[in-house]
C-alpha positions as CSV (number, residue, x, y, z in Angstrom):
1,M,118.6,60.4,-169.8
2,K,121.2,58.9,-167.4
3,T,124.7,59.9,-166.5
4,Q,127.1,59.6,-163.7
5,V,127.5,63.3,-162.9
6,A,124.9,66.0,-163.7
7,I,126.5,69.4,-163.9
8,I,124.3,72.4,-163.5
9,G,125.9,75.5,-165.1
10,G,127.9,75.7,-168.3
11,G,130.4,78.3,-167.3
12,P,134.2,77.6,-166.9
13,S,133.9,75.6,-163.7
14,G,131.1,73.3,-165.0
15,L,132.9,72.8,-168.3
16,L,136.3,72.2,-166.7
17,L,134.8,69.6,-164.3
18,S,133.1,67.9,-167.3
19,Q,136.3,67.8,-169.3
20,L,138.4,66.5,-166.5
21,L,135.9,63.8,-165.6
22,D,135.6,62.7,-169.3
23,R,139.4,62.2,-169.5
24,K,139.0,59.7,-166.6
25,G,136.1,57.9,-168.3
26,I,133.4,59.4,-166.1
27,S,130.3,60.6,-167.9
28,S,128.5,63.9,-167.4
29,I,125.8,66.1,-168.8
30,V,126.1,69.9,-168.5
31,L,122.9,72.0,-168.3
32,E,123.2,75.8,-169.0
33,R,120.4,78.4,-168.8
34,Q,121.9,80.7,-171.4
35,T,123.0,80.2,-175.0
36,R,126.6,79.5,-175.8
37,E,126.9,82.9,-177.4
38,H,125.8,84.6,-174.2
39,V,128.2,82.6,-172.1
40,L,131.1,83.5,-174.4
41,G,130.0,87.1,-174.4
42,R,130.7,87.6,-170.7
43,I,133.6,89.9,-169.9
44,R,135.4,88.7,-166.8
45,A,138.8,88.9,-165.1
46,G,141.7,87.0,-166.7
47,V,144.4,86.5,-164.0
48,L,145.0,82.8,-163.7
49,E,146.7,81.1,-160.7
50,R,149.2,78.3,-161.3
51,G,146.7,75.8,-160.0
52,L,144.1,76.7,-162.6
53,V,146.8,76.6,-165.4
54,A,147.7,73.1,-164.2
55,L,144.1,72.0,-164.3
56,M,143.7,73.3,-167.8
57,E,146.9,71.3,-168.8
58,E,145.4,68.2,-167.2
59,A,142.2,68.8,-169.1
60,G,144.1,69.0,-172.4
61,C,143.0,72.6,-172.9
62,A,146.2,74.7,-172.3
63,E,147.7,74.9,-175.8
64,R,146.3,78.3,-176.7
65,L,146.6,79.5,-173.1
66,H,150.4,78.9,-173.3
67,A,150.7,80.4,-176.8
68,E,148.7,83.6,-176.2
69,G,148.7,84.1,-172.4
70,F,151.0,86.6,-170.8
71,L,153.2,85.6,-167.8
72,H,153.2,88.3,-165.1
73,D,156.1,88.1,-162.7
74,G,154.7,90.8,-160.4
75,T,152.2,93.6,-160.0
76,L,152.4,97.3,-159.3
77,I,150.8,99.1,-156.4
78,S,150.4,102.9,-156.1
79,Y,149.2,105.3,-153.5
80,G,149.2,109.0,-154.3
81,D,152.1,109.7,-156.5
82,E,154.1,106.7,-155.1
83,M,154.4,103.3,-156.8
84,F,156.2,100.1,-155.9
85,R,156.3,96.5,-157.3
86,V,155.6,93.2,-155.7
87,N,157.8,90.6,-157.4
88,F,156.1,87.2,-157.5
89,T,159.0,85.2,-158.9
90,E,161.5,86.7,-156.4
91,H,159.3,85.8,-153.4
92,V,157.6,82.6,-154.4
93,D,159.2,81.6,-157.8
94,K,155.8,81.5,-159.5
95,P,154.1,83.9,-162.0
96,V,150.5,84.3,-162.8
97,V,149.1,84.1,-166.4
98,V,146.9,86.8,-167.9
99,Y,144.4,85.1,-170.2
100,G,140.8,86.1,-170.4
101,Q,138.1,84.1,-168.7
102,T,136.2,84.2,-172.0
103,E,139.1,82.5,-173.7
104,V,139.3,79.8,-171.0
105,T,135.6,79.1,-171.6
106,R,136.1,79.0,-175.3
107,D,138.9,76.5,-175.0
108,L,136.8,74.3,-172.7
109,Y,133.8,74.4,-175.1
110,E,136.0,73.3,-178.0
111,A,137.4,70.5,-176.0
112,R,134.0,69.3,-174.9
113,D,132.8,69.5,-178.6
114,K,135.8,67.5,-179.7
115,A,135.1,64.8,-177.1
116,G,131.5,64.6,-178.0
117,G,130.4,66.0,-174.6
118,T,126.7,66.7,-173.9
119,I,126.0,70.4,-173.1
120,I,122.3,71.4,-173.2
121,H,121.6,75.1,-173.5
122,R,118.6,77.2,-172.8
123,V,117.3,75.0,-170.0
124,E,114.5,76.3,-167.8
125,N,112.9,75.4,-164.5
126,V,115.7,73.2,-163.2
127,V,114.8,71.3,-160.1
128,I,117.1,69.0,-158.1
129,H,115.4,66.0,-156.6
130,D,116.5,63.6,-153.8
131,A,120.0,65.0,-153.5
132,D,120.1,63.6,-150.0
133,S,119.5,60.0,-151.3
134,D,121.5,57.5,-153.2
135,A,119.4,58.1,-156.4
136,P,119.3,61.9,-157.1
137,H,117.8,63.2,-160.4
138,V,117.4,66.6,-162.1
139,T,114.3,67.8,-164.0
140,Y,114.2,70.7,-166.4
141,E,112.5,72.0,-169.5
142,V,113.8,72.9,-173.0
143,D,111.4,74.7,-175.2
144,G,108.6,73.9,-172.8
145,E,109.3,70.1,-173.0
146,A,109.9,68.3,-169.6
147,Q,113.2,66.4,-169.3
148,R,114.8,64.3,-166.6
149,I,118.4,63.2,-165.9
150,D,119.1,60.3,-163.5
151,C,122.6,60.4,-162.0
152,D,124.9,59.4,-159.2
153,F,126.0,62.9,-158.2
154,I,125.1,66.6,-159.0
155,A,127.6,69.4,-159.3
156,G,126.1,72.8,-158.7
157,C,128.2,75.2,-160.9
158,D,125.3,77.6,-161.6
159,G,126.4,80.8,-159.8
160,F,125.0,82.9,-157.0
161,H,121.5,83.1,-158.5
162,G,121.3,79.5,-159.5
163,V,119.1,76.7,-158.1
164,S,121.8,74.6,-156.5
165,R,122.6,76.5,-153.3
166,K,118.9,77.1,-152.6
167,T,118.3,73.3,-152.9
168,I,120.2,72.9,-149.6
169,P,117.6,73.3,-146.8
170,E,117.8,76.6,-144.9
171,D,118.2,74.8,-141.6
172,V,121.3,73.1,-143.0
173,R,123.2,75.9,-144.7
174,Q,124.7,79.0,-143.1
175,E,125.5,82.1,-145.1
176,F,128.2,84.8,-144.4
177,E,128.2,88.0,-146.3
178,K,129.8,91.5,-146.5
179,V,128.4,94.0,-149.0
180,Y,130.8,96.8,-149.9
181,P,129.5,100.4,-150.2
182,F,130.8,101.0,-153.7
183,G,131.1,99.4,-157.2
184,W,133.6,99.1,-160.0
185,L,133.0,100.9,-163.3
186,G,134.9,98.9,-165.9
187,V,135.8,99.9,-169.4
188,L,137.2,97.7,-172.2
189,S,139.0,99.5,-175.0
190,E,141.1,98.5,-178.0
191,T,144.1,100.3,-176.8
192,P,147.6,99.1,-175.6
193,P,147.8,98.7,-171.8
194,V,149.4,101.6,-169.9
195,N,151.9,99.1,-168.4
196,H,152.9,95.5,-169.1
197,E,151.9,94.6,-165.5
198,L,148.7,95.4,-163.6
199,I,148.5,98.6,-161.6
200,Y,146.4,98.7,-158.4
201,A,146.0,102.3,-157.3
202,N,144.9,103.7,-154.0
203,S,143.9,107.3,-154.5
204,P,142.1,109.9,-152.3
205,R,139.6,110.0,-155.2
206,G,139.0,106.2,-155.0
207,F,140.5,103.0,-156.2
208,A,141.6,102.3,-159.8
209,L,142.9,99.3,-161.6
210,C,144.8,99.2,-164.9
211,S,144.6,95.7,-166.4
212,M,144.9,94.1,-169.8
213,R,143.5,91.3,-172.1
214,N,146.3,91.4,-174.7
215,A,148.8,93.8,-176.3
216,N,146.0,95.8,-177.9
217,L,143.0,95.3,-175.6
218,S,142.9,96.9,-172.1
219,R,140.6,96.7,-169.2
220,Y,140.4,99.6,-166.7
221,Y,138.4,100.1,-163.6
222,I,137.6,102.9,-161.2
223,Q,135.7,102.8,-157.9
224,C,132.3,104.4,-158.2
225,S,129.1,104.9,-156.3
226,L,126.5,102.2,-156.3
227,D,124.0,104.8,-157.5
228,D,126.0,105.4,-160.7
229,K,125.0,103.9,-164.0
230,P,127.3,103.2,-166.9
231,E,125.5,105.8,-169.1
232,D,126.3,108.4,-166.4
233,W,130.0,108.2,-167.5
234,S,131.1,109.4,-170.9
235,D,134.4,107.9,-172.2
236,E,136.0,111.3,-171.7
237,A,134.9,111.5,-168.1
238,F,136.1,108.0,-167.4
239,W,139.6,108.6,-168.9
240,D,139.9,111.9,-167.1
241,E,139.0,110.3,-163.7
242,L,141.3,107.4,-164.3
243,K,144.3,109.7,-165.0
244,K,143.7,111.5,-161.7
245,R,143.9,108.2,-159.7
246,I,147.1,106.7,-161.1
247,P,150.6,108.2,-160.7
248,P,151.4,111.1,-163.1
249,D,154.1,109.3,-165.1
250,Q,151.6,106.4,-165.8
251,A,148.8,108.9,-166.6
252,A,151.1,110.6,-169.1
253,K,151.5,107.3,-171.0
254,L,147.9,106.3,-171.0
255,V,146.5,105.7,-174.5
256,T,142.7,106.4,-174.6
257,G,140.1,105.4,-177.1
258,P,136.4,104.6,-177.4
259,S,135.0,102.0,-175.0
260,I,133.8,98.8,-176.5
261,E,132.2,97.7,-173.3
262,K,131.2,99.6,-170.1
263,S,129.6,98.1,-167.0
264,I,129.3,98.5,-163.2
265,A,129.8,95.6,-160.8
266,P,128.9,95.7,-157.1
267,L,131.4,94.2,-154.7
268,R,130.6,91.6,-152.0
269,S,132.2,88.8,-150.0
270,F,129.9,85.8,-149.6
271,V,130.3,82.2,-148.4
272,T,127.8,79.5,-147.8
273,E,128.5,76.4,-145.6
274,P,128.4,73.5,-146.1
275,M,129.3,73.1,-149.8
276,R,127.9,69.6,-149.9
277,W,124.5,68.2,-149.1
278,G,124.1,64.5,-149.7
279,R,125.1,63.9,-153.4
280,L,124.9,67.6,-154.3
281,F,128.2,69.6,-154.4
282,L,128.5,73.4,-154.8
283,C,131.3,74.8,-156.9
284,G,132.3,78.4,-157.6
285,D,129.9,81.3,-157.3
286,A,127.1,79.0,-156.2
287,A,129.0,78.7,-152.9
288,H,131.2,81.8,-152.6
289,I,131.9,85.2,-154.1
290,V,134.9,87.5,-153.6
291,P,135.3,91.1,-154.5
292,P,137.3,91.3,-157.8
293,T,140.4,92.8,-156.1
294,G,143.1,90.2,-156.5
295,A,141.1,88.2,-159.1
296,K,140.1,85.2,-157.0
297,G,136.7,84.4,-158.4
298,L,137.5,82.1,-161.2
299,N,140.5,80.7,-159.3
300,T,138.5,79.7,-156.2
301,A,136.0,78.0,-158.5
302,A,138.9,76.1,-160.0
303,S,140.1,74.9,-156.6
304,D,136.6,73.6,-155.9
305,V,136.7,71.7,-159.2
306,H,140.1,70.3,-158.2
307,Y,138.7,68.8,-154.9
308,L,135.5,67.5,-156.4
309,Y,137.2,66.1,-159.5
310,H,139.7,64.1,-157.4
311,A,136.9,63.0,-155.0
312,L,134.8,61.6,-157.8
313,V,137.7,59.9,-159.5
314,D,138.6,58.1,-156.3
315,F,135.0,57.1,-155.8
316,Y,134.6,55.6,-159.3
317,A,138.1,54.0,-159.2
318,D,137.9,52.1,-156.0
319,G,134.7,53.1,-154.2
320,S,136.5,55.4,-151.8
321,T,134.2,58.1,-150.2
322,K,137.0,59.9,-148.4
323,G,137.3,62.7,-150.9
324,I,133.5,63.1,-151.2
325,D,133.1,63.2,-147.4
326,S,135.8,65.8,-146.9
327,Y,135.0,67.9,-150.0
328,S,133.2,70.7,-148.2
329,E,135.8,70.9,-145.5
330,N,138.7,70.9,-147.9
331,A,137.2,73.4,-150.3
332,L,136.1,75.8,-147.6
333,A,139.5,75.8,-145.9
334,R,141.0,77.3,-149.1
335,V,138.0,79.5,-149.9
336,W,138.2,81.3,-146.6
337,K,141.9,82.1,-147.2
338,A,141.0,83.5,-150.6
339,E,138.1,85.5,-149.0
340,R,140.6,86.9,-146.4
341,F,143.1,88.0,-149.1
342,S,140.4,89.6,-151.2
343,W,138.9,91.4,-148.2
344,W,142.3,92.6,-147.0
345,F,143.3,93.9,-150.5
346,T,140.0,95.6,-151.0
347,T,140.1,97.2,-147.6
348,M,143.6,98.5,-148.1
349,M,143.0,99.9,-151.6
350,H,139.5,101.5,-151.6
351,Q,138.0,104.6,-150.1
352,F,135.1,103.9,-147.7
353,P,132.3,106.5,-147.1
354,E,132.7,106.6,-143.3
355,Q,136.5,106.4,-143.0
356,S,137.9,108.6,-140.3
357,E,141.3,110.3,-140.5
358,F,142.7,107.6,-138.3
359,D,141.4,104.9,-140.8
360,L,143.1,106.7,-143.7
361,K,146.4,106.9,-141.8
362,M,146.1,103.2,-141.0
363,Q,145.5,102.5,-144.7
364,I,148.6,104.4,-145.7
365,A,150.6,102.7,-143.0
366,D,149.5,99.3,-144.3
367,L,150.7,100.3,-147.8
368,E,154.0,101.6,-146.4
369,F,154.6,98.4,-144.5
370,L,153.9,96.3,-147.7
371,R,156.3,98.5,-149.6
372,S,159.1,98.2,-147.1
373,S,158.7,94.6,-145.8
374,A,160.0,91.6,-147.8
375,A,157.9,89.3,-145.5
376,A,154.7,91.2,-146.2
377,Q,155.4,91.2,-150.0
378,K,156.1,87.4,-149.8
379,A,152.8,86.9,-148.0
380,M,151.0,88.9,-150.7
381,A,152.8,87.1,-153.5
382,E,151.9,83.7,-152.0
383,N,148.2,84.6,-152.0
384,Y,148.2,86.4,-155.4
385,V,149.7,83.5,-157.4
386,G,147.5,81.1,-155.5
387,L,147.8,79.0,-152.3
388,P,148.4,75.3,-152.9
389,Y,145.4,72.9,-153.2
């Protein structure tokens, strides 16, 4: 087979890139290791920056997002029994949209199907060849049968464990990582959210987050030990612990119910540089990971897609390599700002095993400053709704 852009990874970033390119007349083939059902079964965050919403609009995939998504003009932050609100529209005149990542992926799948896009599932043994040449190609297997795609460019949208990042030679790439000493235990329940906006809670017992998917589907998280397993936590134990970590007036309103999904996610900050090697470009988790505090994972992947999409459009329109040559630099400049925000928010809101009394006092002082300073709230709002591309 032959195409202009081979995309490895059929998650939201790979599908979004494919859809955007298609609307500019640029062909692509998407390779995905899992089945479509598995991809659509992933439960992920659903806070969308304005930049991602704009990309979905440009891709022709925003109709359901606008009809069913929830505009959030602010967020709530609590510590102890105290709670305050950071108003996004007051400080930066922009909201975020709460719309599940699964729904974003579903919309993109439907758009690619309608356009006749090629998405090949259940691929194995993917190998990237000659990425540092003018004639790269990708080999893979489906049901044990060898296949090959010749292409102009390769987009690695295949996540942290994918083949794309590892294709860049070790003496070329540099990796930066911080592993946090705790995880998030998440529960999905068919219950109304405790509040119409998200609540981020700093508690002496550990962090908690009250989130939502829609008016009757809620997502809650509590900080937990990395040694914990989901089966260690009964629903009753989870709800009891969550109530102890959020302000009493919110705990009193909390509607509980059976969990329909329960999982534990570790937290890490990770960046690899560069994000381009020859004609191979890394996007999303293949190049960087953020802790989920602040919901930047999908949104940083979208910013990568923005830079790569425009670089490829310029190349095919007039032969310009300016965007291609500056892709890694442009993407990383924004990635590191998102990493900083996620690290700062995580550090301020969580309990760390070796925190001293001084550290705890500094954490509260940071929260008090955010509560009392319009400038600090504006800085947080700018980062939360998304820095410009």
